[in-house]
Each structure stands twice: as structure tokens, then as C-alpha cells.
C-alpha positions as CSV (number, residue, x, y, z in Angstrom):
1,M,-0.4,-0.1,-0.5
2,S,1.2,3.8,-1.5
3,G,1.1,6.6,1.1
4,T,-1.4,8.1,-1.5
5,D,-3.1,4.9,-1.0
6,V,-3.2,5.4,2.7
7,I,-3.7,9.1,2.5
8,S,-6.7,7.9,0.2
9,R,-8.3,5.2,3.1
10,I,-7.7,8.3,5.6
11,G,-9.9,10.5,3.9
12,S,-12.5,8.1,3.7
13,L,-13.1,7.4,7.0
14,A,-12.6,11.0,8.1
15,F,-15.5,11.6,6.0
16,G,-17.2,8.1,5.8
17,K,-20.9,7.9,7.0
18,A,-21.9,5.5,10.1
19,N,-25.1,4.7,8.9
20,D,-24.5,0.9,9.0
21,A,-23.4,1.4,12.7
22,V,-26.8,2.6,13.8
23,K,-28.0,-0.3,11.5
24,L,-25.4,-3.1,13.3
25,V,-26.8,-1.4,16.8
26,F,-30.7,-1.9,15.7
27,L,-30.0,-5.5,13.9
28,D,-32.5,-8.4,15.3
29,P,-30.3,-10.9,16.9
30,D,-31.6,-13.3,14.5
31,S,-30.6,-11.5,11.8
32,R,-26.9,-12.0,11.7
33,E,-26.5,-13.3,8.3
34,Q,-27.0,-9.3,7.3
35,I,-23.8,-8.6,9.8
36,D,-21.7,-9.5,6.7
37,R,-23.1,-6.7,4.1
38,L,-22.9,-3.9,6.5
39,D,-20.2,-1.7,6.1
40,L,-18.3,-1.0,9.9
41,S,-15.2,0.4,8.9
42,M,-16.0,3.6,11.1
43,V,-16.9,1.8,14.4
44,S,-13.4,0.4,16.7
45,E,-14.7,-1.1,19.2
46,I,-18.5,-3.0,19.7
47,K,-19.8,-4.3,23.1
48,R,-22.8,-5.7,24.2
49,G,-24.2,-5.7,27.4
50,S,-25.8,-9.2,29.7
51,N,-28.7,-6.8,29.4
52,G,-28.5,-6.7,25.6
53,A,-27.8,-3.1,25.4
54,V,-25.2,-2.9,22.5
55,E,-22.6,-0.2,22.4
56,V,-21.0,0.5,19.6
57,K,-17.9,3.5,19.4
58,L,-16.9,4.7,16.7
59,L,-13.6,6.1,15.6
60,D,-12.5,9.8,16.0
61,R,-12.6,12.3,12.9
62,I,-11.3,14.6,14.9
63,A,-7.7,12.6,15.1
64,L,-8.8,11.2,12.0
65,L,-8.3,15.0,10.4
66,E,-5.7,16.0,12.0
67,L,-3.8,13.3,11.0
68,L,-5.2,13.5,7.4
69,A,-4.2,17.6,7.7
70,S,-0.6,16.8,8.7
71,L,-0.2,13.8,6.2
72,T,-0.3,17.0,3.7
73,A,0.9,19.5,4.9
74,P,3.2,21.5,2.5
75,Q,7.3,20.1,3.0
76,N,7.3,24.2,3.9
77,S,5.4,24.1,7.3
78,K,6.0,26.5,9.8
79,G,8.3,23.9,11.9
80,S,10.0,23.3,8.2
81,E,10.9,26.9,8.1
82,A,12.4,27.7,11.6
83,E,14.5,24.8,10.9
84,S,15.4,26.3,7.6
85,F,16.4,29.5,9.7
86,F,18.1,27.6,12.2
87,S,19.6,26.3,10.0
88,A,21.0,28.8,7.4
89,M,22.1,31.4,10.3
90,D,24.4,27.9,11.6
91,K,25.9,28.1,8.0
92,A,26.5,31.6,8.7
93,A,27.6,31.7,11.8
94,A,30.4,29.1,10.8
95,K,31.0,31.0,7.3
96,L,31.9,34.0,9.4
97,G,34.1,31.7,12.4
98,A,36.0,30.6,9.3
99,A,36.7,34.0,8.1
100,E,37.7,35.7,11.6
101,T,40.6,32.7,11.2
């Protein structure tokens, strides 16, 4: 899987629908064969309590969007601009030091 594929998949998850996760909660226990047809890619955790209650946790969209933003940010982000600045300062200082000797 390439980096582009990973970014595309993260984008799909970040903007995906949770409709099938809701269907899963209301699915009749006798209809378990329908689970294979559900898109549960947004589901991170499922719990069924002893009283029959179902808890479904979905992926954190904000975290996915932050990850997507960091992976697709241009190379000249503020962090790398600062690194470039300090690198240039170090080179200039080294040249000044070499010129003085």
C-alpha cells in the first residue's frame, strides 16, 4: 500500500458514514447473516451488555482529520521554516567563524 493509498483511506474514514453502525445496533439477533453486508469501517469497538444493551464506539473523526492534515501539509510548514531559518543561521555563523580565523 502506497502513501497515497493510506492518505486516501484515512480521508475515506474521516468523511465516511456511520449509517451501517446504527443499523448494527438495531439488527435483530436472528439476522446475523446481514452483518457481512454492513460497512463497519467507522466502528472502533462494540460491546454487548448482559442486559442486551449494545454500545458502539466510532472512530474519532477529529483525530483522523488532524492526521490527514499533517500528512498532506506542504513541506514548507512553519516547523520546517523554523528549521530552515536556524540551519541558515548556523551556516552563516560557521562562515563568519571561518572568516575570522
